[in-house]
Structure formats: structure tokens, C-alpha cells
N, C-alpha and C positions, 0 to 999 in steps of 0.2 A: 399272693398267698395261695397255698395248696390246702384244700379241704380233704381230710382223711377220716374215713369211717371204718372202724374195726368191727369185726364180728367173729363168732366161732368159739368164744371161751366157754367154759363150763367146768363141771366136776367129774373127775374120773378116778379110778383106782390105779395104784402103782402098776406100771407096765402097760397102761392104756395109751390111747392116741387121741389127739385133737388136731384140727386144722384151723388155723386162724387166717382170716382174710382182712385185707386193708384196701379199700377202694379209694382211689385218689381222683381229685378233679381240681381244675384251676390251672396254675402255671406249669411250665415245662419242668419235668423232674430230671434230676441228674443222678440221684441215688435215693434208695429207701432202706430203712432199717427197722429192726425190732429191738426194743429195750424192755426190761422188766424191773419191777420194783416190789420187793417183798416187804411186809410190815416191819418197820424199824430199820430198814436197810436203804442204802443208796440205790438209785436207779442204775442198772447195769446193762451193758451191751449184750445182745443175744446174737444177732445176725444182720447182715446188710448185703445189698446188691447194687452195683452201679448199672444205671439204665443203659449206658452205651458200653457194649462189650461183655455184659453179663458177668463180670467178676463178682464172686461171692466171698463173704467173710463170715466166720463163725467164732463165737467164744469157745474156748477149749471145753468148757463145762457142758456144752450141748452137742459137740461132735461125737459120733456121727449120727446122733439120734434125731436131730432137727434138719430139715431141708427147706430151702427157699425155692419158690417157683413164681412165675408171673404169667398173667394173661394180658398181652399188650393191647388187645382189642378192648378189653374192659378196664385197662389201666389199674389192674388189681394185683396186689402182691399177696402171696400165700406163705404161711409158715406151717409146714407139716411137722408135728411133734410126735415122735414115737418113743416107746419105752420110757414113759414119763415117770418121774420120781417125785417124792414129796418135796424135795428141795427145788423143784420147778414151780412150786406154788407161788404165784405173784400176780400183780396186775401187769398185763402186757400192753405196751404202747407201740404204735406205729409212728414212724417219723420220716420226713422227706427233706432232701436238699433241693432247693430251687435255683441254685447256681453251683458250679463245680467247686468242690473243696477237696483238698488232698486227704484230709482226715476222714475217717469212716466209722470209728468205734467209740467216739466220745460224744456226750450229749450236745456240746456246743457246735458240733459238726452239722447239726440239723436245724432247719428253719421253722418247720411246722410239725405239729404233733396231733395225734388222734386223742380221743377221750379215754382210751384204755378199755381193756376187756379182762375180766377175772378168769384165771386158771387156777383150779384147786385140785391137787392130787393127794388122795388119801392112801394111807398105808394099810 
């Protein structure tokens, strides 16, 4: 099992920026992703990165505003969110794959999840 700890959420106004962090520990990671869940809605894919090769994937709704990066030494994934909109308001969850899976943008692709961090964007 991989332990995931998110941080960096908060409240900003439209057009603002936030950077989320997800620190991972435990088993070998094959991919990590971010999902979000707004009140009354399903949890949806935001972005993901494969640990080997650095391939990145983004939901159309966040391109090109959101950018993934990582610090290998700290085993930490970052999600830089710029030009935030009220519709980005949600709880953001970090997730990891601890064995290789072809899928990358669906919830069942991931084995372990963080506790979530709230992002609120006001108009």
C-alpha cells in the first residue's frame, strides 16, 4: 500500500492560482493522478503522470491551465493550477497505481487514495 498525503488546497478568487502537493510513501509507484469531486457530482479525472517515462495526461477541462510536476527525491507530485474558475471548486484527491495498468483516467485504475484537499474558487 502507498500512503498519500495531500496539501495546498485553499480559497482563491477567479483567475487565481494554487499548487497542490501529494507526498507518497510505501510501495513502488507506477503512476499518480489527481481527481476531483464537487458536491453532488461524481469524482472526475483531472490529470495523471506515469512514473516511468513522464507521460502526462490532462482532462480537457483543465488544459492548459493545470500542470503536473514531480520531485523524485521527495516522491512528491505537484499540481499547479492557474487561471482558476468557480467550476474548479471541489475536493481534490491524489491517487497512485502500485502496479502497472494500461488505464490512467478512471477511478478503478488506482489502488491508493489520499484524504483529499478542498479547493474553493469564488467569483
